[in-house]
TIRO-78932 format. One record per residue (C-alpha): y, x, z. Coordinates in nm, 2 decimals. Last residue first. Example, Ala and Ser with C-alpha at 12.3 -4.5 7.8 and 13.67 -1.06 7.14 Angstrom:
BEGIN
<pt><v>-0.11</v><u>1.37</u><w>0.71</w></pt>
<pt><v>-0.45</v><u>1.23</u><w>0.78</w></pt>
END
This chain:
BEGIN
<pt><v>-3.68</v><u>-4.69</u><w>-1.34</w></pt>
<pt><v>-3.95</v><u>-4.41</u><w>-1.48</w></pt>
<pt><v>-3.67</v><u>-4.25</u><w>-1.75</w></pt>
<pt><v>-3.40</v><u>-4.27</u><w>-1.56</w></pt>
<pt><v>-3.60</v><u>-4.03</u><w>-1.34</w></pt>
<pt><v>-3.71</v><u>-3.79</u><w>-1.60</w></pt>
<pt><v>-3.33</v><u>-3.83</u><w>-1.67</w></pt>
<pt><v>-3.19</v><u>-3.77</u><w>-1.39</w></pt>
<pt><v>-3.44</v><u>-3.45</u><w>-1.24</w></pt>
<pt><v>-3.30</v><u>-3.31</u><w>-1.56</w></pt>
<pt><v>-2.95</v><u>-3.33</u><w>-1.45</w></pt>
<pt><v>-3.09</v><u>-3.20</u><w>-1.14</w></pt>
<pt><v>-3.24</v><u>-2.88</u><w>-1.30</w></pt>
<pt><v>-2.94</v><u>-2.80</u><w>-1.58</w></pt>
<pt><v>-2.70</v><u>-2.86</u><w>-1.27</w></pt>
<pt><v>-2.89</v><u>-2.59</u><w>-1.11</w></pt>
<pt><v>-2.91</v><u>-2.31</u><w>-1.38</w></pt>
<pt><v>-2.60</v><u>-2.42</u><w>-1.45</w></pt>
<pt><v>-2.41</v><u>-2.32</u><w>-1.03</w></pt>
<pt><v>-2.71</v><u>-2.02</u><w>-1.08</w></pt>
<pt><v>-2.55</v><u>-1.86</u><w>-1.37</w></pt>
<pt><v>-2.21</v><u>-1.99</u><w>-1.21</w></pt>
<pt><v>-2.32</v><u>-1.80</u><w>-0.81</w></pt>
<pt><v>-2.41</v><u>-1.43</u><w>-1.04</w></pt>
<pt><v>-2.14</v><u>-1.43</u><w>-1.28</w></pt>
<pt><v>-1.94</v><u>-1.48</u><w>-0.95</w></pt>
<pt><v>-2.12</v><u>-1.29</u><w>-0.78</w></pt>
<pt><v>-2.15</v><u>-1.00</u><w>-1.02</w></pt>
<pt><v>-1.75</v><u>-0.98</u><w>-1.04</w></pt>
<pt><v>-1.71</v><u>-0.98</u><w>-0.66</w></pt>
<pt><v>-1.89</v><u>-0.69</u><w>-0.71</w></pt>
<pt><v>-1.74</v><u>-0.52</u><w>-0.92</w></pt>
<pt><v>-1.39</v><u>-0.55</u><w>-0.69</w></pt>
<pt><v>-1.50</v><u>-0.47</u><w>-0.47</w></pt>
<pt><v>-1.63</v><u>-0.13</u><w>-0.64</w></pt>
<pt><v>-1.32</v><u>-0.13</u><w>-0.75</w></pt>
<pt><v>-1.13</v><u>-0.16</u><w>-0.44</w></pt>
<pt><v>-1.32</v><u>0.08</u><w>-0.23</w></pt>
<pt><v>-1.30</v><u>0.37</u><w>-0.55</w></pt>
<pt><v>-0.92</v><u>0.30</u><w>-0.48</w></pt>
<pt><v>-0.98</v><u>0.35</u><w>-0.12</w></pt>
<pt><v>-1.16</v><u>0.63</u><w>-0.11</w></pt>
<pt><v>-0.88</v><u>0.86</u><w>-0.38</w></pt>
<pt><v>-0.59</v><u>0.68</u><w>-0.09</w></pt>
<pt><v>-0.77</v><u>0.87</u><w>0.18</w></pt>
<pt><v>-0.76</v><u>1.24</u><w>-0.05</w></pt>
<pt><v>-0.47</v><u>1.15</u><w>-0.11</w></pt>
<pt><v>-0.38</v><u>1.15</u><w>0.19</w></pt>
<pt><v>-0.61</v><u>1.44</u><w>0.35</w></pt>
<pt><v>-0.37</v><u>1.72</u><w>0.12</w></pt>
<pt><v>-0.05</v><u>1.59</u><w>0.20</w></pt>
<pt><v>-0.15</v><u>1.58</u><w>0.56</w></pt>
<pt><v>-0.35</v><u>1.89</u><w>0.52</w></pt>
<pt><v>-0.02</v><u>2.03</u><w>0.29</w></pt>
<pt><v>0.21</v><u>1.89</u><w>0.61</w></pt>
<pt><v>-0.01</v><u>2.11</u><w>0.85</w></pt>
<pt><v>0.04</v><u>2.45</u><w>0.70</w></pt>
<pt><v>0.42</v><u>2.36</u><w>0.65</w></pt>
<pt><v>0.43</v><u>2.31</u><w>0.99</w></pt>
<pt><v>0.21</v><u>2.60</u><w>1.10</w></pt>
<pt><v>0.38</v><u>2.87</u><w>0.86</w></pt>
<pt><v>0.79</v><u>2.70</u><w>1.04</w></pt>
<pt><v>0.61</v><u>2.81</u><w>1.37</w></pt>
<pt><v>0.47</v><u>3.17</u><w>1.32</w></pt>
<pt><v>0.82</v><u>3.20</u><w>1.13</w></pt>
<pt><v>1.04</v><u>3.06</u><w>1.41</w></pt>
<pt><v>0.78</v><u>3.32</u><w>1.66</w></pt>
<pt><v>0.86</v><u>3.60</u><w>1.39</w></pt>
<pt><v>1.23</v><u>3.54</u><w>1.46</w></pt>
<pt><v>1.24</v><u>3.39</u><w>1.81</w></pt>
<pt><v>1.07</v><u>3.74</u><w>1.89</w></pt>
<pt><v>1.25</v><u>3.97</u><w>1.65</w></pt>
<pt><v>1.58</v><u>3.85</u><w>1.88</w></pt>
<pt><v>1.42</v><u>3.94</u><w>2.22</w></pt>
<pt><v>1.50</v><u>4.28</u><w>2.05</w></pt>
END
């Protein structure tokens, strides 16, 4: 009777462990997917912000150059 009870408890314990490991694998996979999506968005935003900054820099250079040309004509 004791051995039967122990086997039943052991089987339940193993089943619980397997379920827990399965849950951890699923959770880890979910976290990895979320992280990869986050990194893709971050890289995309970085690229877009860099392009916008470069465009703004060029526009400011043109403004300063035009201003300098106008000042040079007056002098």
